[in-house]
N, C-alpha and C positions, 0 to 999 in steps of 0.2 A: 242564611249563608248569606242573610240581605243586612238582616243582626249582627252581625258579623263585620258587615262591614261599613256599619252606621259607630260599631263599636270603635275598631281603627276609625275612622277619621274621627269624631272625638276623640279618640288618643293621643293622635297627630295636631288638633287643634288646643287641647292643654298641657303638650307640650312645647309647642311653642309659642300660646300667650309666659308660658313660665319662664321662659328662654330668652322671651324680652328683657331685657337690665330697663331700667326706667333708669334717665339722664340726670343727673343733680346738679346744676346748672348755675349753684351758691355756691363760692368756694370756700374753704373756710377758711380762715388763721393756723401761719403755719402760730404751734406748739408751746416754742417760743417765748411769742407776743401772747397768748392767751394769760402767758401765767404772769406776764407784766402788770405788779396793781396797776388799777385808775390814776389813785393817790399818789403814786412814786412823785409827782414834779408841783399838781396838785392838785387843793382838794375843793376848788372851785371847778368851773368850765368853762374857760372861756370865749366858746366858740359854742355858747346858749342858743335855742332860739335860731341858727343857722344850721343849713342838715347837709353836713359834709363828713358826718363821720358817715365808716366802712368801707369797700376795698374799690380802690378806681386804677387806671391804666391806661396811659402813655398815649392819646389819641396823633398827637404831635407836636410838636417841637418847634421853634422858628429865634429869628436875631443871629447872632455872630456879628463878625467883618462880616463874613458875606452874609448874612440872612436868612440861613439857611440851616439855625439850628442844629442839635447834633443828633444823634445817639445815645440815649441813655441803655446804658446797662445796668438795667430792675425791671423787672415785669411787672409788679404793683409797688401802686402803696397803698398805704393800711394805716384806716385814723379810727381810734375808739379816742372812749369819755375822755374828761381832761386834755387836751390837743396829745395824745401819743401819742407818734405816728412808727410806723418799721416800713422796710423797702423789702420789695420779696423778688429775688432770680430762684428759677426755675423749682421749688417752693421755698426755698431755705431765708428763712431772715437773713438778711444782711447787712443789713446796719436800723439800727430805734434810738429812737428820742424826743425829745419834746417840740410840742412845733407851735409855736409862742405868739400871742397877738403881740404888739407893739408898736398901735398906730405914732405918727410924727406927723409930719409938717406935709409932706408931703403924699403920704395914704391914709384914709381912714383904719384901714385893714391889709399895713404893714402885718408880716409875719415873721418869725424866724425858725427856719429846722434848727434845732442844737444834738443835736446825735453824741447818744450817751459816750461811746466811742470811733470816733474816727477810724471806717474799714480803709484795709491795707492795697483798693482799687480807689482809683480818684471817681466822685461818683458825682454828678458835675450840684444835682439837687443841692449836697451840702456843704458840695465848695462854696457856692455862692449861694447862699444861705438866705439872703434876704431877700423877699417877693411881697409884693401885693400878692392877695388875696379877692380872685372873684371870682360868685358861685352862681348858676345857673342849675337849672334843676337836675343834672342829671349830667350838668358837666363844671369841673373846679378849673381853672385859670390861675395857673402863677407865675404874673408881671414884673417884668422887673423892671426897677427904675430909667434906667440908665443907657446909654449908648454901649454896643458893641456885648453886655450881653442876655441872658438867653430864657428863655421865655415853657413853660413847659403848660400843656392843655390833655383833660386826664378827662375821661369819662366814669361814672358809674359804671364798677359791675354790678354788686349786691350794696341794701341795704347795711 
């Protein structure tokens, strides 16, 4: 009887242990984004030495006429080698293109979001595509240059 109780207990523990799923917290890029070759726009990396590549989600927005920001209509910003970006909503790639570094007299780290194709819907980050890039270890701030424009702050989801 004692062996039967031990066997049932062991069987219960093994079943409970095997039934637990391991959470995979590292999101993967949508297949269409993975398929974009890293040399599509450039063979050199405009962000060499700057830790910008990975998956980013919107933490906050601010600015505009009332200063309250905008409601982002994308979930994630994907960045990979040679300045390739993708915007994801509901696990689908809704826009992609080149994030080009374009220094000027106002900002050394001026960037342009150049979409390969403009999506059918309005996306603020692509409409007002000229920003200053400010980078912290797990945060990116796309700062607008002038009045009544929007800033977007994103936090790293995965490297």
